[in-house]
C-alpha positions, 0 to 999 in steps of 0.5 A: 630399089636404091643401092642402100636398100639393095646392099642391106638386103644382100647382107641380110640374105648372107647373114641368114645363110650363114646362120642356117648353114654355118652354126654347127661349124661355129659351135665347133670353133667355139668349143676349140676356143673354150678348150684352149682357154680352160686348158691354159693355152693361147688364141691367135688371129691372122689375116692379110690386108683387109682380111686382117681387120677381123684380127683387129676386131677380136683383140683388146676389144670391149666385150671380147676375150683378153687372150686373143692375140693378133698376128700383124705381119710387116707389109701385110697390114692396111697401114702399108704405103703404097697399099699395093705392097700388101697384094705383092707380099701376101703372095710370097712363099715362105713368108707365112712360115717365117711369121708363124715361127716367130710367134709363140704358137704351140701345141694346144693353141688355136689360130683363127685365119681369115682369107676371103679367097684363101689362095695366097701363099702367105696364108697357106704357109702360115696355116700349115706351119701353125698346124706343124707346131701343134695348133688347131687352125680355124679358117674363115673363108669364102668357099664359093670364091676359093673353089673357083680360083687356083692356088698361088701356093706351090702346093696347089692348096687353098686355105680350106684345104689345110685347116682343121675347121672351115667357116664359110662366109657364104659370100659371092665370088670376088666378094663384092655383092651389088650390081649398079646399072652403068657400072661394069664392076660390082661394089659393096663387099660382104666379107667384113661385116659378115666375118665380124658377125661370125667371129663375134658369135663364135667368141660369144658362144665360147664365153658361154661354154667356158662359163657352163664349164665352171670357168671364168672368161677373160672379158674386157669392158669398154674403157669409156664406161666408168670402171672400165680402165680399172677392170681392163688393167686387172684382165691384162695383169691376170692373163699376162702370160697369154697376152702378146700384144702389150710389148712385154 
């Protein structure tokens, strides 16, 4: 079997495991997103380095909710040069608290935090501070991986130990899923593809719940469809007080 087919088999297996074991947790997450939207609160998404790609996946996105805001910490995103800085910065104690305290996160809000290992200090401090401010924290992590490593936070805790709700991406330790003969390192991580599926499924269910409750979910259209620009401008104007990524 070629590596192409082997990776797709791995990915399909993990996605099936997520559907079988995490649907109830995704339902709970969707309820939190629904409640925050219907009660006029805010939603945020955060992750360090490649984990932050899911925060970008969720905001200003065709078919996505307009009230989901990314938290982009200086030095923690994939545009940093040299890229190795992100690995150093995400281990700094208290930086996560500084980030959280400089966001309009408060009582009744929901914060989605993605960290595959769940071990680094920035993620722990960010989650803890968000909860101290009254927000609910949804952690997306790899439980097998995280339970097999020690924390890099002074408290000794990992992300799954400080969150209100835990979503397991069902990946393997180290995230890379595929062995290739003659190559000592494993390749082909699953967390980005699986994580994107999980957060989009959770968001879609939240939209369904909002609609069933008689609300109207703030959904973006593709800007590349006719009428998309006009629709999106209306969304941005209508939900302006819940949107913090427009520089106003």
